[in-house]
C-alpha positions in Angstrom: 199.0 45.1 168.1 199.5 44.9 171.7 197.5 43.6 174.1 196.6 46.5 175.2 194.7 48.3 171.8 192.9 44.9 170.9 191.4 45.1 174.0 190.7 48.8 173.9 189.7 48.6 170.4 187.5 45.8 171.1 186.1 48.0 174.0 185.2 50.6 171.6 183.1 48.3 169.5 180.6 46.7 172.0 180.4 50.3 173.7 179.3 51.6 170.1 176.9 48.7 169.5 175.4 49.2 173.0 174.8 52.6 172.4 174.0 53.1 169.1 171.7 50.3 169.3 169.7 51.1 172.5 170.0 55.0 171.9 168.6 54.3 168.6 165.7 51.7 169.7 164.5 53.5 172.3 164.4 57.2 170.2 162.3 55.0 167.8 160.0 54.0 170.7 159.8 57.7 172.3 158.4 58.6 168.6 156.0 55.8 168.5 154.7 56.9 172.0 153.4 60.7 172.6 153.8 63.5 170.3 156.4 64.0 168.8 158.9 66.9 170.5 158.4 65.3 174.5 160.7 65.5 177.3 162.0 61.6 176.3 163.3 62.1 172.8 165.1 65.3 174.0 166.6 63.5 176.5 167.4 60.5 174.9 169.1 62.2 172.4 171.0 64.8 174.6 172.3 60.9 175.9 173.5 60.2 172.5 175.5 62.8 171.9 177.0 62.6 175.7 178.1 59.4 175.5 179.3 59.4 171.7 181.3 62.5 173.3 182.8 61.0 175.7 183.8 57.8 174.2 184.8 60.3 171.1 187.4 62.2 173.8 188.6 58.8 175.0 189.5 57.9 171.6 191.2 61.2 170.5 192.9 60.6 174.8 194.2 57.4 173.7 195.3 58.1 170.3 198.1 60.6 172.2 200.1 58.6 173.0 201.7 56.9 170.1 203.9 57.7 167.4 202.2 59.3 164.0 202.7 56.1 161.7 201.4 53.7 165.1 198.4 56.3 164.9 197.6 56.1 161.7 197.1 52.3 162.0 194.9 52.5 165.1 193.1 55.3 163.3 192.2 53.0 160.0 191.2 50.4 162.7 188.9 52.6 164.4 187.0 53.6 161.3 186.7 50.1 160.3 185.1 49.3 163.7 183.0 52.2 163.4 182.0 50.9 160.1 181.3 46.9 161.5 179.7 48.6 164.4 176.9 50.4 162.3 176.4 46.6 160.0 175.8 45.2 163.2 173.2 47.7 164.5 171.4 47.6 161.2 171.2 43.4 161.6 169.9 43.2 165.0 167.3 45.7 163.9 166.6 44.1 160.9 166.5 40.6 163.4 164.1 42.0 165.9 
């Protein structure tokens, strides 16, 4: 892997962890506040979808520059980092 790939994968992991932690935390807080179908919940849910879509488009655009063999290797790396990000977020929720 090149340095650029490592930087991009690291940035992807950090962005995913931040989005998941703060997004899910805000959803839980909005559920415990006002009656359930409130504006805050819908806004946060929409923002999570927009940010996740943007991250996905960025990854897709990044992967178009590589050959098929290299793309498959990076795709496996992205899947692994996604799983690790979820595990880290679950650990953070269990600690807090």
